[in-house]
C-alpha positions as CSV (number, residue, x, y, z in Angstrom):
1,M,0.0,0.0,0.0
2,K,1.4,3.4,-1.1
3,T,2.0,6.1,1.5
4,P,-0.4,9.0,0.8
5,L,1.2,12.1,-0.6
6,R,1.9,14.8,1.9
7,I,0.9,18.1,0.4
8,A,0.6,21.5,2.0
9,A,-1.6,24.4,0.8
10,V,-0.4,27.8,2.0
11,G,-2.1,31.2,1.9
12,D,-5.6,32.5,1.7
13,N,-8.8,31.6,3.5
14,C,-12.0,33.5,3.6
15,I,-15.7,33.4,4.2
16,D,-17.5,33.7,0.8
17,Y,-20.7,35.7,1.2
18,F,-23.1,35.2,-1.6
19,Q,-25.4,38.1,-2.3
20,A,-27.9,36.6,-4.6
21,P,-31.1,35.6,-2.7
22,P,-31.2,33.6,-0.6
23,A,-28.1,35.0,1.0
24,Y,-25.7,32.5,2.5
25,S,-22.0,32.0,3.3
26,V,-19.4,29.3,2.9
27,V,-15.8,28.8,3.9
28,G,-13.4,29.2,0.9
29,G,-10.3,30.7,-0.4
30,N,-7.8,29.3,-3.0
31,A,-5.5,27.5,-0.5
32,V,-8.3,26.3,1.6
33,N,-10.3,24.9,-1.3
34,V,-7.2,23.2,-2.6
35,A,-6.4,21.7,0.8
36,V,-9.9,20.2,1.2
37,Q,-9.9,18.8,-2.3
38,L,-6.5,17.2,-1.7
39,A,-7.8,15.5,1.5
40,R,-10.8,14.2,-0.4
41,L,-8.5,12.8,-3.0
42,G,-6.7,10.7,-0.4
43,C,-3.7,12.9,0.4
44,Q,-2.3,13.9,3.8
45,S,-3.4,17.5,3.4
46,F,-2.0,20.4,5.5
47,Y,-3.2,24.0,5.6
48,F,-0.9,26.9,6.5
49,G,-2.5,30.3,6.9
50,A,-3.9,32.8,9.3
51,V,-7.5,33.3,10.6
52,G,-8.9,35.9,12.9
53,E,-9.8,35.3,16.5
54,D,-13.5,35.6,15.6
55,A,-16.4,33.3,14.9
56,A,-15.4,33.1,11.2
57,G,-11.9,32.0,12.1
58,K,-13.2,29.3,14.4
59,R,-15.7,28.2,11.7
60,T,-12.9,27.9,9.1
61,V,-10.6,25.8,11.3
62,A,-13.4,23.5,12.4
63,L,-14.6,22.9,8.9
64,L,-11.1,22.1,7.6
65,A,-10.6,19.6,10.4
66,E,-13.9,18.0,9.7
67,N,-12.8,17.5,6.1
68,G,-9.6,15.8,7.0
69,V,-7.2,18.7,6.7
70,N,-4.4,19.0,9.2
71,V,-5.0,22.4,10.9
72,Q,-2.2,22.4,13.6
73,Y,-0.2,25.1,11.7
74,I,-2.9,27.6,11.3
75,Q,-2.1,30.9,13.0
76,S,-4.9,32.6,15.0
77,K,-4.4,36.4,15.0
78,A,-6.1,39.4,16.4
79,G,-8.3,40.9,13.7
80,K,-10.9,39.9,11.2
81,T,-11.0,36.7,9.1
82,A,-10.9,37.5,5.4
83,S,-14.2,37.8,3.5
84,T,-15.3,38.0,-0.1
85,Q,-18.6,39.3,-1.4
86,I,-19.8,37.3,-4.3
87,S,-22.7,37.4,-6.8
88,I,-23.6,34.6,-9.2
89,A,-24.5,35.4,-12.8
90,S,-27.4,33.5,-14.5
91,S,-24.7,31.4,-16.2
92,G,-23.4,30.3,-12.8
93,D,-20.2,32.3,-13.2
94,R,-18.9,33.8,-10.0
95,I,-18.5,37.6,-9.8
96,I,-16.4,39.0,-7.0
97,V,-17.9,42.2,-5.8
98,D,-15.5,43.0,-3.0
99,E,-12.6,41.4,-1.0
100,D,-11.2,42.0,2.4
101,F,-8.1,39.9,3.0
102,G,-8.2,40.5,6.8
103,T,-5.7,38.5,8.7
104,C,-4.4,36.8,5.5
105,S,-2.6,40.1,4.7
106,G,1.0,39.9,5.9
107,Y,0.8,36.2,6.8
108,A,4.1,34.4,6.9
109,P,5.0,30.9,8.1
110,S,7.0,30.7,11.3
111,A,10.4,29.1,11.5
112,R,8.7,25.9,12.8
113,D,6.3,26.0,9.9
114,L,9.0,26.4,7.3
115,A,10.8,23.4,8.7
116,V,7.6,21.3,8.3
117,L,7.0,22.7,4.8
118,E,10.4,21.6,3.7
119,T,9.5,17.9,4.4
120,M,6.4,18.0,2.2
121,D,6.1,16.0,-1.1
122,H,4.7,19.2,-2.6
123,V,3.6,22.7,-1.5
124,H,0.9,24.8,-3.2
125,I,0.8,28.5,-2.7
126,G,-2.4,30.4,-3.1
127,W,-2.9,34.1,-2.5
128,L,0.1,35.3,-0.5
129,D,1.5,38.8,-0.3
130,D,5.0,38.0,0.8
131,G,6.9,39.2,-2.4
132,G,7.8,35.6,-3.2
133,T,9.7,35.0,0.0
134,L,8.2,31.5,0.6
135,R,8.5,30.4,-3.0
136,R,12.2,31.3,-3.0
137,H,12.9,29.7,0.3
138,L,11.3,26.4,-0.7
139,T,12.5,26.2,-4.2
140,E,16.1,26.9,-3.2
141,R,15.9,23.9,-0.9
142,G,14.6,21.6,-3.7
143,V,11.0,21.5,-2.6
144,S,8.4,20.9,-5.3
145,V,6.2,24.0,-5.4
146,S,3.2,25.2,-7.4
147,Q,1.5,28.6,-7.2
148,D,-1.8,30.0,-8.5
149,L,-0.6,33.1,-10.2
150,G,-4.2,34.1,-11.1
151,V,-5.4,35.0,-7.5
152,N,-3.3,38.0,-6.8
153,N,-3.2,41.2,-8.9
154,D,0.1,42.5,-7.6
155,P,3.0,41.3,-9.8
156,A,5.4,41.8,-6.9
157,H,4.1,38.5,-5.5
158,L,3.8,36.5,-8.7
159,E,7.3,35.6,-10.0
160,P,7.2,32.1,-11.5
161,H,10.9,31.4,-11.3
162,G,11.6,28.0,-9.7
163,L,8.0,26.8,-9.6
164,T,7.4,23.1,-10.5
165,I,4.0,24.2,-11.8
166,A,2.8,27.7,-12.5
167,F,-1.0,27.8,-12.6
168,G,-3.0,30.6,-14.2
169,S,-6.4,31.5,-15.6
170,A,-7.4,33.1,-18.9
171,G,-11.2,32.9,-18.9
172,E,-12.1,31.6,-22.3
173,N,-9.4,33.6,-24.1
174,A,-7.3,31.0,-25.9
175,A,-4.8,33.6,-27.1
176,R,-4.3,34.9,-23.6
177,A,-3.9,31.4,-22.3
178,T,-1.0,30.8,-24.7
179,Q,0.6,34.1,-23.8
180,L,0.5,33.2,-20.1
181,L,2.0,29.7,-20.7
182,T,4.8,31.3,-22.7
183,A,5.4,34.0,-20.0
184,Y,5.4,31.5,-17.1
185,L,7.9,29.2,-18.8
186,A,10.1,32.2,-20.0
187,A,10.2,33.4,-16.4
188,G,11.5,30.1,-15.1
189,A,8.6,27.8,-14.3
190,L,9.3,24.2,-15.1
191,N,5.7,23.6,-16.2
192,A,2.7,25.8,-16.8
193,V,-1.0,25.2,-16.8
194,V,-3.8,27.6,-17.6
195,T,-7.5,27.0,-17.2
196,C,-9.8,28.5,-19.8
197,G,-13.3,28.2,-18.2
198,S,-15.8,26.3,-20.4
199,A,-13.1,26.1,-23.1
200,G,-11.1,23.7,-20.9
201,A,-7.4,24.0,-20.1
202,I,-3.9,23.9,-21.6
203,A,-0.6,22.9,-20.2
204,H,3.0,23.1,-21.4
205,G,5.9,21.1,-20.1
206,G,8.8,19.1,-21.6
207,D,6.5,17.6,-24.3
208,G,5.0,20.7,-25.7
209,E,1.5,22.2,-25.4
210,I,-1.4,19.9,-24.6
211,R,-5.1,20.9,-24.5
212,V,-8.2,19.3,-22.9
213,G,-11.8,20.4,-23.3
214,S,-14.3,21.0,-20.5
215,R,-16.6,18.3,-19.2
216,K,-20.3,18.9,-19.7
217,T,-22.1,19.5,-16.5
218,E,-24.9,21.6,-15.2
219,V,-23.2,24.7,-13.8
220,V,-24.6,25.9,-10.5
221,D,-21.7,27.9,-9.3
222,T,-18.1,28.2,-10.6
223,T,-16.7,29.3,-7.2
224,G,-13.6,27.2,-6.4
225,A,-13.7,25.3,-9.7
226,G,-10.1,26.4,-10.6
227,D,-9.0,25.4,-7.1
228,S,-10.5,21.9,-7.6
229,F,-8.8,21.7,-11.0
230,I,-5.4,22.4,-9.3
231,A,-5.9,19.7,-6.7
232,G,-6.9,17.1,-9.3
233,F,-4.0,18.0,-11.6
234,L,-1.5,18.0,-8.7
235,V,-2.4,14.5,-7.5
236,A,-2.2,13.1,-11.0
237,F,1.1,15.0,-11.6
238,L,2.7,13.8,-8.4
239,H,1.7,10.3,-9.2
240,Q,3.8,10.8,-12.4
241,K,0.8,10.6,-14.8
242,D,1.2,12.1,-18.3
243,F,0.0,15.6,-18.9
244,D,-3.1,14.5,-20.7
245,S,-4.2,12.5,-17.7
246,C,-3.3,15.3,-15.4
247,L,-5.5,17.7,-17.3
248,V,-8.4,15.3,-17.4
249,A,-8.1,14.7,-13.7
250,G,-8.2,18.5,-13.0
251,R,-11.0,19.0,-15.4
252,D,-13.1,16.3,-13.8
253,C,-12.6,17.7,-10.3
254,A,-13.6,21.1,-11.5
255,A,-16.7,19.8,-13.1
256,V,-17.9,18.3,-9.8
257,T,-17.3,21.6,-8.0
258,C,-19.3,23.5,-10.6
259,S,-22.3,21.3,-9.9
260,H,-22.8,22.6,-6.3
261,L,-22.6,25.8,-4.3
262,G,-19.2,26.9,-2.9
263,G,-15.7,25.5,-3.5
264,F,-16.5,22.2,-1.7
265,L,-19.6,20.6,-0.3
266,Q,-20.4,22.0,3.1
267,P,-23.3,23.3,5.1
268,L,-24.6,26.7,3.8
269,V,-25.0,29.3,6.5
270,A,-27.8,31.8,6.0
271,T,-26.8,35.4,6.3
272,D,-28.7,38.6,6.5
273,P,-30.0,39.8,3.2
């Protein structure tokens, strides 16, 4: 029996507040969604990030633990847990209305955390405003690292150099997707993967560019679909599957997420309209 992969997701968490009636909230965030999906795919999943010392922070930690994610390295800080205001278009597409990164802003792993991260089979970085410090620290020590370069708008935090996989998103713009692949590889990423919404996804590694179409599904909500894609792709990649198989694995995970509300199945909490 193979030992499960040990994978850490580092960075953002938030409470997603959906504005469309009926109003409700779910726990989310790129790194959190990836961590939960990794646990559901049979990995030893760890989440590293910061939550507030508030009800939202306690809710986040409890739900992660319920989903099999190791939560012992979460920092609890004075302040407000991050939040995102979301509306859903008639097509099911997520529209971010407003974001407050709360205690995620300025988060950095402690020295103890770094020592643990260095032992992982892989580390995925979500939204993180550290100027690339963690990426450089881990890649210089030979740790396999991926990062979602589509969840932060500040280029100061988005250098692809040294990444095992640079993930991005181009909507349904195929030309933009190719541009991103080229840019990520030119900047030093070993492999690059870009999702293209309903148009599927493309990847580029040592064997050239590979494409996969989307899987037909009834779209309820696209929140977290890209995060699920990342988790599915990573597990296949770390099991040394070919890129075609990795893309299919990511696509299929994303399709499941699109079929329900939120980035992963969880109780919906009603909020004030």
